[in-house]
C-alpha positions as CSV (number, residue, x, y, z in Angstrom):
1,M,4.3,-5.0,-1.9
2,L,2.5,-6.5,-4.9
3,P,4.2,-9.6,-6.2
4,A,6.8,-9.2,-8.9
5,V,4.4,-10.3,-11.6
6,F,2.1,-7.4,-11.0
7,A,5.0,-4.9,-10.8
8,A,6.1,-6.3,-14.1
9,L,2.7,-5.9,-15.6
10,A,2.7,-2.2,-14.5
11,T,6.0,-1.7,-16.2
12,V,4.8,-3.3,-19.4
13,L,2.1,-0.6,-19.6
14,V,4.7,1.9,-20.7
15,V,6.1,-0.3,-23.6
16,V,5.1,0.8,-27.1
17,V,5.1,-2.1,-29.6
18,T,6.4,-1.0,-33.1
19,S,5.0,-2.6,-36.2
20,A,6.8,-4.4,-39.0
21,T,7.5,-2.7,-42.3
22,V,4.2,-1.8,-44.0
23,P,3.1,0.7,-46.6
24,Q,3.6,4.3,-45.5
25,R,-0.1,5.2,-45.0
26,K,-0.8,2.0,-43.0
27,R,2.3,2.5,-40.9
28,R,1.2,6.0,-40.0
29,S,-2.2,4.7,-39.0
30,Q,-0.7,2.1,-36.8
31,R,1.5,4.6,-35.1
32,T,-1.5,6.3,-33.7
33,A,-4.1,3.5,-33.4
34,K,-2.2,0.3,-32.6
35,P,-0.2,1.5,-29.6
36,A,-3.3,3.0,-28.0
37,S,-5.2,-0.2,-28.5
38,E,-2.4,-2.4,-27.1
39,L,-2.0,-0.1,-24.2
40,S,-5.7,-0.3,-23.5
41,K,-5.5,-4.1,-23.6
42,L,-2.5,-4.2,-21.3
43,R,-4.4,-2.0,-18.8
44,E,-7.4,-4.4,-19.0
45,D,-5.1,-7.4,-18.4
46,F,-3.5,-5.6,-15.5
47,V,-6.8,-4.7,-13.8
48,T,-8.1,-8.3,-14.3
49,A,-4.9,-9.8,-12.8
50,T,-4.9,-7.4,-9.9
51,N,-8.6,-8.1,-9.2
52,E,-7.8,-11.8,-9.1
53,Y,-4.9,-11.2,-6.8
54,K,-7.1,-9.1,-4.5
55,A,-9.7,-11.9,-4.5
56,N,-7.0,-14.3,-3.3
57,L,-5.9,-11.9,-0.7
58,E,-9.5,-11.6,0.6
59,K,-9.7,-15.4,1.0
60,L,-6.4,-15.3,2.8
61,L,-7.6,-12.5,5.1
62,A,-10.6,-14.6,6.1
63,I,-8.2,-17.4,7.2
64,Y,-6.0,-15.0,9.1
65,E,-8.9,-13.4,10.9
66,S,-10.1,-16.8,11.9
67,N,-6.7,-17.6,13.2
68,V,-6.7,-14.4,15.2
69,K,-10.0,-15.4,16.8
70,K,-8.7,-18.9,17.7
71,A,-5.5,-17.5,19.1
72,E,-7.4,-15.0,21.2
73,D,-9.7,-17.7,22.5
74,K,-6.6,-19.9,23.5
75,L,-5.1,-16.9,25.2
76,Q,-8.2,-16.3,27.3
77,V,-8.2,-20.0,28.4
78,A,-4.5,-19.8,29.2
79,K,-5.1,-16.7,31.3
80,K,-7.7,-18.6,33.4
81,L,-5.3,-21.5,33.8
82,Y,-2.6,-19.1,34.9
83,D,-4.9,-17.5,37.4
84,E,-5.6,-20.9,38.9
85,G,-1.8,-21.6,39.1
86,L,-1.9,-24.4,36.5
87,I,0.5,-23.0,34.0
88,A,3.5,-20.7,34.0
89,K,3.7,-17.1,32.9
90,N,5.9,-17.9,29.9
91,Q,3.0,-19.8,28.4
92,I,0.9,-16.7,28.6
93,D,3.7,-14.8,26.8
94,E,3.8,-17.4,24.1
95,H,0.0,-17.2,23.5
96,E,0.3,-13.4,23.3
97,R,3.1,-13.7,20.8
98,V,0.9,-15.9,18.6
99,V,-2.0,-13.5,18.8
100,N,0.2,-10.6,17.8
101,M,1.7,-12.6,15.0
102,E,-1.7,-13.6,13.6
103,K,-2.9,-10.0,13.9
104,G,0.2,-8.8,12.0
105,K,-0.5,-11.2,9.1
106,A,-4.1,-10.0,8.9
107,A,-3.0,-6.3,9.0
108,E,-0.4,-6.8,6.3
109,T,-3.0,-8.6,4.1
110,R,-5.4,-5.7,4.6
111,R,-2.6,-3.3,3.5
112,L,-2.0,-5.4,0.4
113,I,-5.7,-5.3,-0.5
114,V,-5.7,-1.5,-0.2
115,N,-2.7,-1.4,-2.4
116,A,-4.4,-3.5,-5.0
117,D,-7.4,-1.2,-4.9
118,T,-5.1,1.8,-5.4
119,Q,-3.4,0.2,-8.3
120,I,-6.7,-0.6,-10.0
121,A,-8.1,2.9,-9.3
122,E,-5.0,4.7,-10.7
123,T,-5.0,2.6,-13.8
124,L,-8.7,3.3,-14.4
125,V,-8.2,7.0,-13.8
126,E,-5.3,7.1,-16.3
127,A,-7.4,5.3,-18.9
128,K,-10.3,7.6,-18.4
129,A,-8.2,10.7,-18.7
130,E,-6.5,9.5,-21.9
131,Q,-9.8,8.5,-23.4
132,Q,-11.1,12.0,-22.8
133,M,-8.0,13.6,-24.2
134,A,-8.1,11.3,-27.3
135,R,-11.7,12.4,-27.9
136,S,-10.8,16.0,-27.7
137,P,-10.4,17.5,-31.2
138,R,-7.3,19.2,-32.3
139,L,-7.9,22.7,-30.8
140,A,-7.9,25.7,-33.0
141,K,-6.3,28.9,-31.7
142,G,-8.4,30.4,-28.9
143,A,-10.4,27.1,-28.5
144,F,-11.3,26.0,-25.0
145,V,-12.3,22.5,-23.8
146,S,-13.3,21.3,-20.3
147,T,-13.9,17.7,-19.2
148,T,-14.4,16.0,-15.8
149,S,-10.6,15.5,-15.5
150,F,-8.9,18.4,-17.3
151,I,-9.3,21.8,-18.9
152,R,-7.4,23.0,-21.9
153,Y,-7.1,26.4,-23.6
154,N,-5.2,26.8,-26.8
155,G,-4.2,30.5,-26.5
156,G,-2.9,32.2,-29.6
157,T,-0.3,34.3,-27.8
158,A,3.3,33.2,-28.3
159,W,4.4,31.9,-24.9
160,G,7.8,31.5,-23.3
161,L,9.0,31.2,-19.7
162,N,10.5,34.7,-20.0
163,D,6.8,35.8,-20.0
164,A,6.2,34.2,-16.6
165,W,6.6,37.5,-14.8
166,K,3.3,38.7,-16.3
167,V,1.4,35.8,-14.7
168,Q,3.3,36.2,-11.4
169,R,2.6,40.0,-11.3
170,F,-1.1,39.4,-12.0
171,F,-1.4,36.9,-9.2
172,T,0.6,39.0,-6.7
173,D,-1.4,42.1,-7.5
174,T,-4.7,40.2,-7.2
175,F,-4.1,38.1,-4.1
176,K,-1.2,39.9,-2.4
177,K,1.0,36.8,-2.3
178,P,3.5,35.0,-4.6
179,L,2.2,32.7,-7.3
180,P,2.6,29.1,-6.0
181,I,4.9,27.8,-8.7
182,A,5.5,24.1,-8.2
183,V,7.8,23.5,-11.2
184,F,9.4,26.1,-13.4
185,G,10.6,24.5,-16.7
186,Q,11.7,20.8,-16.8
187,G,11.5,19.0,-13.5
188,A,12.6,15.6,-12.2
189,I,9.0,14.3,-12.4
190,H,8.8,15.2,-16.1
191,D,12.1,13.5,-16.8
192,R,10.7,10.4,-15.2
193,W,7.5,10.5,-17.2
194,R,9.4,11.5,-20.4
195,L,7.5,14.8,-20.8
196,D,8.9,17.8,-22.5
197,H,8.2,20.5,-20.0
198,H,11.0,22.9,-20.8
199,N,8.8,25.8,-21.8
200,A,6.1,25.5,-19.2
201,M,5.5,26.0,-15.5
202,D,3.1,24.2,-13.1
203,V,1.2,26.2,-10.6
204,S,-0.2,24.5,-7.4
205,L,-3.7,25.8,-7.7
206,N,-6.9,23.8,-8.0
207,P,-8.6,24.9,-11.2
208,D,-12.0,24.8,-9.5
209,G,-10.9,27.0,-6.6
210,L,-11.3,30.8,-6.5
211,E,-7.6,31.5,-7.1
212,G,-7.4,28.9,-9.9
213,Q,-10.5,30.3,-11.6
214,S,-9.1,33.8,-11.4
215,L,-5.7,32.7,-12.8
216,M,-7.4,30.8,-15.7
217,G,-9.5,33.9,-16.5
218,F,-6.4,36.0,-16.7
219,L,-4.6,33.5,-18.9
220,R,-7.6,33.3,-21.3
221,A,-7.9,37.1,-21.4
222,S,-4.2,37.3,-22.2
223,G,-4.3,34.5,-24.8
224,I,-1.8,32.4,-22.8
225,P,-2.2,28.7,-23.4
226,F,-2.7,26.4,-20.4
227,S,-3.9,23.0,-19.3
228,A,-5.5,22.5,-15.9
229,F,-6.0,19.2,-14.1
230,R,-8.7,18.5,-11.6
231,E,-7.3,15.3,-10.3
232,A,-4.1,13.2,-10.3
233,I,-3.5,11.3,-13.6
234,P,-0.7,8.7,-13.3
235,G,2.0,9.5,-15.8
236,T,0.6,13.0,-16.5
237,A,-0.4,14.9,-13.4
238,T,0.5,14.3,-9.7
239,G,-2.6,16.2,-8.6
240,P,-4.8,19.2,-9.2
241,H,-2.7,22.1,-10.8
242,I,-2.5,24.5,-13.7
243,H,0.1,24.0,-16.4
244,V,0.9,27.3,-18.0
245,G,2.2,26.9,-21.6
246,R,1.6,24.5,-24.4
247,P,0.8,20.9,-23.5
248,S,3.9,18.8,-22.7
249,H,4.5,16.1,-25.3
250,R,5.9,12.7,-24.4
251,Y,9.2,11.8,-26.0
């Protein structure tokens, strides 16, 4: 587990700092620009701190791996002495215990390094996706945008979950199997991420796959709005899927 300080840094990433009382126009500008800037800075600080933590772990791993080698060398010497009848069996057992202990320390340190890499990668993916979304213009009705991380179509048809049967029937008629709905309406993951998902459903299909492409083609032809994610985006998407409905807004 990463030390508490890094867990705390990760928690801080979700905090939005509100500004003091300012003129109305300036306050509106800060509501959109300042939090994003501060969030970006917090992410940078978190990545920097985690990289430093990883560097220290790598130094520690070198020490532990050296200790493993020394312990194994001592074990080999002890085994020769035991074969010659110069030491007791319990001394062999003790050397083996030390070897296993040092190997355990090295293995745990490697696991922590992998965890640090994962934390950094997830933070960078989230930042990249949010930057792409921020650069996307406000979509007019019928507009379509595709990036390396997500696809969005702003269909003009009024959408409600009571229309989900149309999507389900299309998929069943086309592929002779039920539509793989992961979440219908608000789910626990959306509550945790504070996303309003009450009028949308998530479909477990990769947008770049045959079935995903077919489904998105139907949604566009029907004017049904959707967002499709090509990869996991921490705080937004758990993995590749197609979100049928208007984008979920954070509350």
